C-alpha positions in Angstrom: 9.3 32.7 -22.7 12.7 32.7 -24.4 15.0 33.7 -21.5 17.7 31.3 -20.8 17.1 28.8 -18.0 20.0 27.0 -16.2 19.9 24.7 -13.3 23.0 24.3 -11.1 22.9 20.9 -9.3 24.6 17.5 -8.8 23.5 14.1 -10.1 23.1 12.4 -6.7 21.0 15.3 -5.2 17.3 14.6 -4.8 16.9 18.3 -4.3 18.2 18.9 -7.8 15.8 16.2 -9.1 12.9 18.0 -7.5 13.5 20.9 -9.8 14.3 18.7 -12.8 10.9 17.0 -12.4 9.1 20.3 -12.2 10.8 21.6 -15.3 10.2 18.4 -17.2 6.5 18.3 -16.2 6.1 21.8 -17.4 8.0 21.2 -20.6 10.5 23.9 -19.9 13.9 23.7 -21.7 17.0 24.2 -19.5 20.7 23.6 -19.3 22.0 21.6 -16.4 25.2 22.8 -14.8 26.9 19.9 -12.9 28.5 21.3 -9.7 31.4 19.7 -7.8 30.4 20.4 -4.1 34.0 19.7 -3.0 35.1 22.5 -5.2 32.2 24.9 -5.7 32.2 27.0 -8.8 32.5 30.8 -8.7 29.1 31.0 -10.3 27.5 28.9 -7.6 29.0 31.0 -4.9 27.9 34.1 -6.8 24.3 33.0 -7.2 23.9 31.5 -3.7 26.3 33.5 -1.5 24.3 32.8 1.7 24.0 29.0 1.8 26.4 28.2 -1.0 24.2 25.1 -1.9 22.5 23.6 -4.9 20.1 23.6 -6.5 20.1 27.1 -8.0 17.8 28.0 -10.9 19.0 30.9 -13.0 16.3 32.4 -15.2 17.1 35.4 -17.4 20.2 36.1 -15.2 18.3 36.0 -11.9 19.0 33.3 -9.3 16.4 31.4 -7.3 17.5 29.1 -4.4 16.0 26.3 -2.4 14.3 23.5 -4.3 10.6 24.0 -3.2 10.9 27.8 -3.5 12.3 27.2 -7.0 9.2 25.0 -7.8 6.9 27.8 -6.6 8.7 30.2 -8.9 8.4 27.8 -11.8 4.6 27.4 -11.1 4.1 31.2 -11.1 6.4 32.0 -14.0 5.0 29.3 -16.2 1.4 28.9 -15.1 0.4 26.6 -18.0 -0.8 23.1 -17.2 0.0 20.8 -15.6 -0.5 22.9 -12.5 1.9 21.9 -9.7 -0.3 23.7 -7.2 -4.2 23.7 -7.1 -6.0 26.7 -8.5 -8.4 26.9 -5.5 -6.9 29.1 -2.7 -7.9 26.7 0.1 -6.5 23.7 -1.7 -3.3 25.7 -2.3 -2.9 26.3 1.4 -3.4 22.6 2.1 -0.7 21.8 -0.5 1.7 24.3 1.1 1.0 22.7 4.5 2.1 19.3 3.3 5.1 20.7 1.6 6.1 22.3 4.9 5.4 19.1 6.7 7.6 17.2 4.2 10.4 19.7 4.6 10.3 19.6 8.4 9.7 15.9 9.0 11.8 14.8 6.1 14.9 15.9 8.0 14.7 12.6 9.9 15.3 10.7 6.7 18.4 12.8 5.9 19.6 12.2 9.5 19.4 8.4 9.1 22.2 8.7 6.6 24.6 10.6 8.9 23.9 8.9 12.3 24.6 5.7 14.1 23.5 4.0 17.4 20.7 5.8 19.4 20.7 8.8 17.0 20.0 6.4 14.1 17.3 4.6 16.1 15.6 8.0 16.8 15.8 9.1 13.1 14.2 5.8 12.0 11.5 6.2 14.7 10.8 9.8 13.5 10.8 8.7 9.8 8.2 6.0 10.6 6.0 8.5 12.4 6.2 10.8 9.4 5.2 7.9 7.1 2.3 7.0 9.4 0.9 10.6 9.5 1.0 10.9 5.7 -0.6 7.4 5.4 -3.5 8.4 7.6 -4.0 12.0 6.7 -2.2 13.0 3.6 -3.6 11.0 0.6 -7.0 9.8 1.3 -8.3 7.9 -1.7 -6.6 10.1 -4.3 -4.1 8.8 -6.8 -1.8 11.8 -6.1 -2.0 14.5 -3.4 -3.8 16.9 -5.7 -5.9 14.3 -7.4 -5.1 12.6 -10.8 -1.9 14.6 -11.6 1.5 15.0 -10.0 1.9 18.2 -8.1 4.2 20.0 -5.8 3.4 17.8 -2.7 4.1 14.7 -4.7 7.5 16.1 -5.8 8.4 16.9 -2.2 7.4 13.5 -0.8 8.6 11.6 -3.9 12.1 12.9 -3.4 12.1 12.0 0.3 10.9 8.5 -0.3 13.4 7.9 -3.2 16.2 9.0 -0.8 14.7 6.8 1.9 14.9 3.8 -0.4 18.6 4.5 -0.9 19.0 4.8 2.9 17.3 1.5 3.3 19.8 -0.1 0.9 22.7 1.5 2.6 21.6 0.7 6.2 20.0 -2.7 5.5 16.6 -1.7 6.9 13.1 -1.5 5.5 10.6 1.2 6.5 8.2 1.7 3.6 6.6 -1.7 3.7 3.4 -2.2 1.7 1.5 -4.0 4.5 2.3 -1.1 7.0 1.7 1.8 4.6 -0.6 0.5 1.8 -1.8 3.9 0.5 1.7 5.5 0.6 3.3 2.5 -1.0 0.7 2.4 -3.8 1.1 6.2 -4.3 4.9 5.9 -4.6 4.6 3.1 -7.2 2.3 5.4 -9.3 4.8 8.2 -8.8 7.8 6.2 -10.0 5.9 4.9 -13.0 4.9 8.3 -14.2 6.8 8.7 -17.5 8.4 12.1 -16.7 9.6 10.8 -13.3 10.7 7.4 -14.5 12.8 8.9 -17.3 14.4 11.4 -14.9 15.5 9.4 -11.9 19.0 9.1 -10.6 20.3 5.5 -10.9 19.4 3.7 -7.7 22.3 1.3 -7.6 24.8 4.0 -8.5 23.4 6.2 -5.7 23.5 3.3 -3.2 27.2 2.8 -3.9 27.9 6.5 -3.8 26.2 7.1 -0.4 27.5 3.9 1.1 31.0 5.1 0.5 30.0 8.6 1.7 28.6 7.2 4.9 31.8 5.2 5.5 33.9 8.3 5.0 31.7 10.3 7.5 31.9 7.5 10.1 35.7 7.2 9.7 36.1 11.0 10.3 33.8 11.1 13.2 
């Protein structure tokens, strides 16, 4: 399909990287439009007038918003392999369940970055509970959530755990320990070593510096 594909995002956004991973896995060419969220472009405000957020995928002049919705669009628009969702209807519903779970429970990981004191303790507790549920019920003995290939659920949780790692560095805590979450830890190592993922990760050290400064700014203005 020859229609132009553009992705509006920012380099430190794991939500942007979700879409990048999906596009790269599918082998879809695209142009990346770097947005300055402190001075949002007229195009971003035009394409996403409701939330005014990235990422936004623009395909053939039409805008699609929200990272996991964008990935569903990519899967349906370019249904060639690798499939990001299973072909079996039941298995697809299971994948969508875990994506919804990641979106809902992953909020605790984002809250860790913005909170202190008891709120931070609660966010850490909720993040550990999320990890435990995925450890016990999400993976089983599979390499990835869908089997042998990375799919939509892996992208959802992979972005959360990558961000969690940055939070761990910023806050000086460790949650995803191999002895506590052996399946999840092993899966995440597989995920990070997958060539398409490994070649398209935001720089961890650079992100840690960026978000440490951002956290300090948020605390100073609180």
